[in-house]
C-alpha positions as CSV (number, residue, x, y, z in Angstrom):
1,X,-152.0,156.9,40.6
2,X,-150.2,157.4,43.5
3,X,-149.5,160.5,45.6
4,X,-145.2,161.7,45.8
5,X,-144.2,164.1,48.8
6,X,-140.9,166.2,47.2
7,X,-139.1,167.6,49.8
8,X,-136.5,170.7,49.0
9,X,-137.6,173.8,46.2
10,X,-134.4,174.7,45.0
11,X,-133.2,174.1,40.9
12,X,-133.3,170.4,40.9
13,X,-136.8,170.6,42.7
14,X,-138.5,172.4,40.1
15,X,-137.6,170.1,37.2
16,X,-138.9,167.4,39.2
17,X,-142.0,168.8,40.2
18,X,-142.9,169.9,36.6
19,X,-141.5,166.4,35.2
20,X,-144.1,164.4,37.9
21,X,-146.7,166.8,37.2
22,X,-146.5,165.3,33.2
23,X,-147.2,162.2,34.5
24,X,-150.7,162.3,36.1
25,X,-151.2,158.5,35.3
26,X,-148.3,157.8,37.8
27,X,-148.5,161.1,40.2
28,X,-151.6,161.5,40.7
29,X,-151.3,164.0,43.8
30,X,-148.1,166.0,44.5
31,X,-147.5,167.7,47.7
32,X,-144.3,169.9,47.6
33,X,-142.7,170.9,50.9
34,X,-139.5,173.3,51.8
35,X,-138.5,175.5,54.7
36,X,-139.4,178.5,52.7
37,X,-143.1,177.7,51.1
38,X,-143.0,180.9,49.3
39,X,-140.3,179.1,46.7
40,X,-142.6,176.0,46.6
41,X,-145.7,178.5,45.5
42,X,-143.1,180.1,42.9
43,X,-142.9,176.5,41.7
44,X,-146.7,175.5,41.7
45,X,-147.1,178.4,39.8
46,X,-145.2,177.5,36.8
47,X,-147.4,174.2,36.1
48,X,-150.7,173.5,34.2
49,X,-152.2,171.2,36.9
50,X,-152.8,172.0,40.6
51,X,-150.3,170.9,43.3
52,X,-150.3,171.1,47.1
53,X,-147.1,173.0,48.9
54,X,-146.7,173.2,52.1
55,X,-144.1,174.3,54.8
56,X,-141.6,172.0,56.6
57,X,-138.0,172.3,58.2
58,X,-136.4,169.0,56.9
59,X,-133.6,168.9,60.0
60,X,-136.9,168.6,62.4
61,X,-137.8,164.8,62.4
62,X,-140.8,165.1,64.0
63,X,-141.9,167.9,61.5
64,X,-141.4,165.4,59.1
65,X,-142.8,162.3,60.7
66,X,-145.9,164.7,61.2
67,X,-146.2,166.0,57.7
68,X,-145.8,162.5,56.2
69,X,-148.5,161.1,58.6
70,X,-150.4,164.0,57.2
71,X,-150.3,163.5,54.0
72,X,-149.9,159.6,53.6
73,X,-147.5,160.1,50.1
74,X,-146.8,156.3,48.7
75,X,-143.1,157.7,48.0
76,X,-140.7,160.7,49.8
77,X,-138.8,162.2,47.4
78,X,-135.8,164.1,48.6
79,X,-134.3,166.9,46.9
80,X,-133.3,169.0,49.6
81,X,-129.3,169.3,50.7
82,X,-127.8,166.1,51.6
83,X,-127.2,167.3,54.6
84,X,-130.8,166.3,56.0
85,X,-130.6,162.7,53.7
86,X,-130.5,161.1,57.7
87,X,-133.4,163.1,59.0
88,X,-135.6,162.2,55.9
89,X,-135.0,158.6,56.1
90,X,-135.5,158.6,59.8
91,X,-139.0,160.4,58.9
92,X,-139.1,157.5,56.4
93,X,-139.0,154.8,58.8
94,X,-141.0,155.6,61.5
95,X,-144.1,156.3,58.8
96,X,-143.3,153.2,56.7
97,X,-142.9,155.1,53.5
98,X,-140.6,154.5,50.5
99,X,-137.7,157.3,50.1
100,X,-135.8,158.5,47.2
101,X,-132.6,161.0,46.7
102,X,-130.3,162.4,44.5
103,X,-127.3,162.8,46.6
104,X,-125.5,161.1,49.1
105,X,-125.6,161.9,52.7
106,X,-122.5,164.1,54.0
107,X,-121.9,166.1,57.5
108,X,-122.5,169.4,57.6
109,X,-119.5,170.0,59.4
110,X,-117.3,167.4,57.1
111,X,-116.1,167.7,53.7
112,X,-116.7,164.1,53.7
113,X,-119.6,162.5,51.7
114,X,-119.8,158.6,51.2
115,X,-122.9,155.9,51.7
116,X,-121.8,154.2,54.7
117,X,-124.4,156.0,56.8
118,X,-127.4,155.3,54.4
119,X,-126.2,151.7,53.5
120,X,-125.8,152.0,57.6
121,X,-130.3,151.5,57.7
122,X,-130.1,148.4,55.2
123,X,-131.6,146.1,57.8
124,X,-133.7,148.4,59.3
125,X,-135.7,149.1,56.3
126,X,-135.8,145.5,55.3
127,X,-137.3,145.4,58.8
128,X,-139.8,147.9,57.8
129,X,-140.6,146.4,54.3
130,X,-139.5,149.2,52.4
131,X,-137.7,151.2,49.9
132,X,-134.7,153.3,49.8
133,X,-133.6,154.4,46.4
134,X,-130.2,156.4,46.4
135,X,-128.8,158.6,44.0
136,X,-131.4,158.9,40.9
137,X,-130.1,161.7,39.2
138,X,-127.4,162.0,37.0
139,X,-123.7,161.4,38.2
140,X,-125.0,159.5,40.4
141,X,-127.7,157.8,38.9
142,X,-128.0,157.7,35.0
143,X,-124.2,157.0,35.0
144,X,-124.5,154.2,37.4
145,X,-127.3,152.9,35.1
146,X,-125.3,153.0,32.1
147,X,-122.3,151.0,33.5
148,X,-125.1,147.8,33.6
149,X,-126.6,148.6,30.7
150,X,-123.3,148.0,29.4
151,X,-122.8,145.1,31.6
152,X,-125.9,143.8,30.3
153,X,-126.0,144.2,27.0
154,X,-122.0,144.4,25.1
155,X,-119.9,143.0,27.8
156,X,-119.6,139.9,29.7
157,X,-117.0,141.6,32.2
158,X,-116.9,144.9,32.9
159,X,-112.7,145.9,34.1
160,X,-112.7,149.5,34.2
161,X,-114.9,152.7,34.7
162,X,-114.4,156.2,33.5
163,X,-117.3,159.0,34.3
164,X,-117.4,161.8,31.9
165,X,-119.4,165.4,33.2
166,X,-118.6,168.2,30.6
167,X,-120.9,171.3,31.1
168,X,-120.0,173.4,28.0
169,X,-122.7,175.9,29.0
170,X,-121.8,179.8,29.5
171,X,-124.3,181.6,31.9
172,X,-122.3,185.0,31.6
173,X,-121.4,185.2,34.8
174,X,-117.4,185.6,35.9
175,X,-118.2,183.4,38.6
176,X,-121.3,181.1,39.3
177,X,-122.4,177.7,40.0
178,X,-124.3,175.3,38.5
179,X,-126.1,173.8,41.5
180,X,-126.1,174.5,45.0
181,X,-122.5,176.4,45.2
182,X,-121.6,175.5,48.7
183,X,-122.2,171.5,47.5
184,X,-120.6,172.5,44.3
185,X,-117.6,173.8,45.9
186,X,-117.1,171.4,48.7
187,X,-116.8,168.8,46.2
188,X,-114.7,170.4,43.5
189,X,-111.9,171.1,46.2
190,X,-111.8,167.9,47.5
191,X,-108.6,165.2,46.7
192,X,-109.3,163.5,44.1
193,X,-109.9,159.7,44.4
194,X,-110.5,156.7,42.5
195,X,-110.7,152.9,43.3
196,X,-107.9,150.5,41.5
197,X,-107.3,146.9,42.2
198,X,-109.7,146.9,45.4
199,X,-107.9,149.7,47.0
200,X,-108.6,153.6,47.1
201,X,-105.9,155.9,45.7
202,X,-105.8,159.8,46.4
203,X,-104.4,162.8,44.8
204,X,-104.3,166.3,45.0
205,X,-107.5,168.5,44.0
206,X,-107.6,168.9,40.2
207,X,-103.9,167.8,39.9
208,X,-104.5,165.5,37.2
209,X,-106.3,166.3,34.1
210,X,-106.4,165.4,30.5
211,X,-107.7,167.5,27.1
212,X,-110.9,166.5,26.3
213,X,-112.4,166.7,21.9
214,X,-115.8,166.2,23.2
215,X,-117.9,164.2,20.1
216,X,-120.4,166.1,18.4
217,X,-118.5,169.2,18.4
218,X,-119.7,169.9,21.7
219,X,-115.8,171.7,22.6
220,X,-112.5,171.1,23.9
221,X,-112.4,171.6,27.4
222,X,-110.2,170.3,29.9
223,X,-111.2,166.8,32.2
224,X,-110.1,166.9,35.4
225,X,-109.9,163.5,38.1
226,X,-112.1,163.9,41.1
227,X,-113.8,161.9,43.5
228,X,-117.5,161.4,43.3
229,X,-120.0,159.0,45.1
230,X,-121.1,156.7,42.3
231,X,-117.6,155.4,42.0
232,X,-118.5,153.7,45.4
233,X,-120.8,151.9,44.5
234,X,-119.9,150.4,41.6
235,X,-116.6,149.5,43.3
236,X,-118.9,147.3,45.6
237,X,-122.0,145.9,43.0
238,X,-120.0,145.4,40.0
239,X,-118.2,142.1,40.1
240,X,-115.0,142.1,37.9
241,X,-113.9,145.3,38.0
242,X,-110.2,147.0,38.5
243,X,-110.8,150.5,37.8
244,X,-113.5,153.3,38.4
245,X,-112.5,156.8,37.8
246,X,-114.7,160.4,37.5
247,X,-113.9,163.4,35.5
248,X,-115.6,166.8,35.3
249,X,-114.7,169.4,33.0
250,X,-113.7,173.0,34.0
251,X,-112.7,176.5,32.4
252,X,-109.6,178.5,33.5
253,X,-111.3,181.4,34.7
254,X,-113.7,179.2,36.7
255,X,-110.3,177.6,38.4
256,X,-108.8,180.8,39.1
257,X,-111.6,182.1,40.9
258,X,-112.0,179.1,42.6
259,X,-108.0,179.6,43.5
260,X,-108.6,183.1,44.5
261,X,-111.3,182.3,46.8
262,X,-109.8,179.7,48.3
263,X,-106.6,181.3,48.9
264,X,-108.5,184.2,50.8
265,X,-110.5,181.7,53.0
266,X,-113.7,182.0,51.6
267,X,-114.0,178.3,50.9
268,X,-113.7,177.4,54.8
269,X,-116.2,175.3,56.2
270,X,-114.9,176.1,59.7
271,X,-116.6,179.1,61.9
272,X,-115.1,182.1,61.8
273,X,-116.0,185.4,64.2
274,X,-116.8,188.4,62.1
275,X,-118.1,191.6,64.0
276,X,-119.0,189.4,66.8
277,X,-120.6,187.1,65.0
278,X,-119.8,183.1,64.0
279,X,-120.2,182.6,60.4
280,X,-119.1,180.0,58.4
281,X,-117.4,181.8,55.0
282,X,-118.3,179.0,52.2
283,X,-122.4,179.8,53.3
284,X,-121.6,183.2,53.3
285,X,-120.2,183.1,49.9
286,X,-123.2,180.9,48.7
287,X,-124.9,184.1,49.8
288,X,-123.2,186.2,47.3
289,X,-123.4,183.9,44.6
290,X,-125.7,184.2,42.0
291,X,-128.8,181.5,43.0
292,X,-128.6,178.1,40.3
293,X,-132.4,178.1,39.8
294,X,-131.6,181.7,38.1
295,X,-129.3,180.6,35.4
296,X,-131.8,178.8,33.4
297,X,-132.6,181.9,30.9
298,X,-129.3,183.5,30.4
299,X,-127.4,179.8,29.9
300,X,-126.2,178.8,26.5
301,X,-124.8,176.0,25.4
302,X,-124.5,171.9,26.1
303,X,-123.4,169.6,28.4
304,X,-122.3,165.8,27.7
305,X,-122.2,163.3,30.1
306,X,-121.2,159.5,29.7
307,X,-119.3,156.3,30.8
308,X,-116.4,154.9,28.8
309,X,-116.4,151.2,30.0
310,X,-114.0,148.5,28.8
311,X,-113.7,145.0,29.8
312,X,-114.1,141.3,28.1
313,X,-116.6,140.1,25.2
314,X,-116.4,136.5,23.9
315,X,-112.8,136.3,25.5
316,X,-111.8,139.8,23.5
317,X,-111.2,143.4,24.8
318,X,-114.0,146.0,23.9
319,X,-114.9,149.3,25.0
320,X,-118.3,150.7,25.0
321,X,-119.3,154.5,25.6
322,X,-122.8,155.7,26.3
323,X,-123.7,159.2,26.9
324,X,-126.0,161.9,27.0
325,X,-126.3,165.4,25.4
326,X,-128.6,167.6,26.7
327,X,-129.7,171.5,25.4
328,X,-129.3,174.0,28.0
329,X,-131.9,176.5,26.1
330,X,-134.2,173.6,25.4
331,X,-134.5,172.5,29.0
332,X,-135.2,175.9,29.9
333,X,-138.4,176.3,27.2
334,X,-139.6,173.1,28.4
335,X,-139.4,173.5,32.5
336,X,-137.3,176.4,33.1
337,X,-134.4,175.3,34.2
338,X,-131.0,174.9,33.0
339,X,-129.7,171.4,32.0
340,X,-127.4,170.9,35.5
341,X,-130.5,170.8,37.1
342,X,-133.0,169.1,34.3
343,X,-130.7,165.7,33.9
344,X,-130.3,165.7,37.8
345,X,-134.7,166.4,38.2
346,X,-135.6,163.8,35.4
347,X,-134.0,160.9,36.5
348,X,-135.2,161.7,39.8
349,X,-138.8,161.7,38.3
350,X,-138.2,158.4,36.6
351,X,-136.7,156.6,39.8
352,X,-139.7,157.6,41.3
353,X,-141.8,156.8,38.5
354,X,-140.6,153.2,38.5
355,X,-140.7,152.6,42.4
356,X,-144.5,153.6,42.4
357,X,-145.1,151.7,39.4
358,X,-143.8,148.8,41.2
359,X,-141.1,147.8,38.4
360,X,-138.2,148.7,40.9
361,X,-139.1,147.2,44.0
362,X,-137.1,145.5,47.3
363,X,-137.1,146.0,51.0
364,X,-133.7,147.5,52.4
365,X,-131.5,150.1,50.9
366,X,-130.7,149.9,47.0
367,X,-128.0,151.8,44.8
368,X,-129.1,152.7,41.0
369,X,-126.7,149.6,39.8
370,X,-128.8,146.7,41.9
371,X,-131.6,147.1,39.4
372,X,-132.7,146.4,36.1
373,X,-131.0,148.9,33.8
374,X,-133.6,148.7,30.8
375,X,-136.7,150.2,32.0
376,X,-134.8,153.1,33.5
377,X,-132.8,153.2,30.1
378,X,-136.5,153.3,28.3
379,X,-137.8,155.9,30.3
380,X,-134.6,158.1,29.7
381,X,-135.3,157.9,25.6
382,X,-138.9,158.9,26.7
383,X,-138.9,161.8,29.1
384,X,-135.9,163.8,27.6
385,X,-132.4,162.1,28.3
386,X,-132.3,160.7,25.2
387,X,-128.9,158.2,25.1
388,X,-126.2,157.0,22.2
389,X,-124.1,153.9,22.6
390,X,-121.0,153.9,20.4
391,X,-118.8,150.8,20.7
392,X,-115.3,152.5,21.1
393,X,-113.4,155.1,23.4
394,X,-114.0,158.7,22.7
395,X,-110.7,159.7,24.8
396,X,-107.6,157.8,26.0
397,X,-106.8,158.1,29.5
398,X,-104.5,155.6,30.1
């Protein structure tokens, strides 16, 4: 048994805490910390076993260090905001404790997310003899493991990767986001970006789309080319890769609302003056939109997230697709959350479980595809995210 310190108390954190609590043989002690302790207490009240809740400011490194020294966890599991990744990594370095997160760092004042800031910690973590595991969510996270599982068992070489994320759920609101509105809208309104033949190529935001008849009658949405952080690490770590792209589904109503909000300046991330005060429009919009953690009881439908991978096997071209289907209502019945938080929170727990059990280990900073995929894939089946493999394409993306 070990001790985990979980930082953050949003929708994903609720899932992480629930799932960690289901595995007392690994997570013997759970400490949940957030800037707002009442949010931690609300999550703790849902559980059948007691956990400790504390207040901490994740932007304050000395405060984080003091908490880690006091609690002496085996692992710090970061499900706070991506802006806070480096602060929490600094605290782990100072205290010599392993680190895990679900999304890479991005500066608060710039809509740009990439791994360079966290990869720069490689030598310091290695010298400290501790491990940082980056992006142990679904995408990034499971998607990278899907690719390395295919590489290990189905293909001699991977040539193309298309990651496809479909949410066919309906929460009943005219406009809402399924995870932190500020992070969600920053991602969606960014330029599309994909890796091909050794270089990055850009497209205008949401300008490339394909209709997709989703397997198992999930739906028939349009999927749009976007940039997502796992493309960067896959391009670095998958040999022979010629192209990597990321696609996400959006409904017409969501896109129209987003277009109007952008046109009137509500998606801006720079400060504006209002009634003598400086505010960031996107942060103000976040306060007006429904809390993603509140969507669980009203969201119905399913998600479909998978990787369509092409390459060579025994000298012949081959396509393999691995995917998961997750039901929003089933997630809520289990952990009082919708499937978007569930599909991120379960892999975070699994990554932590493998690290704390010594199955995944190392010194330095690692992405998911640098670890053995098999134990992680086994845990997905055991912990609520079963997957399927089909040796064919599910969509022609050109």
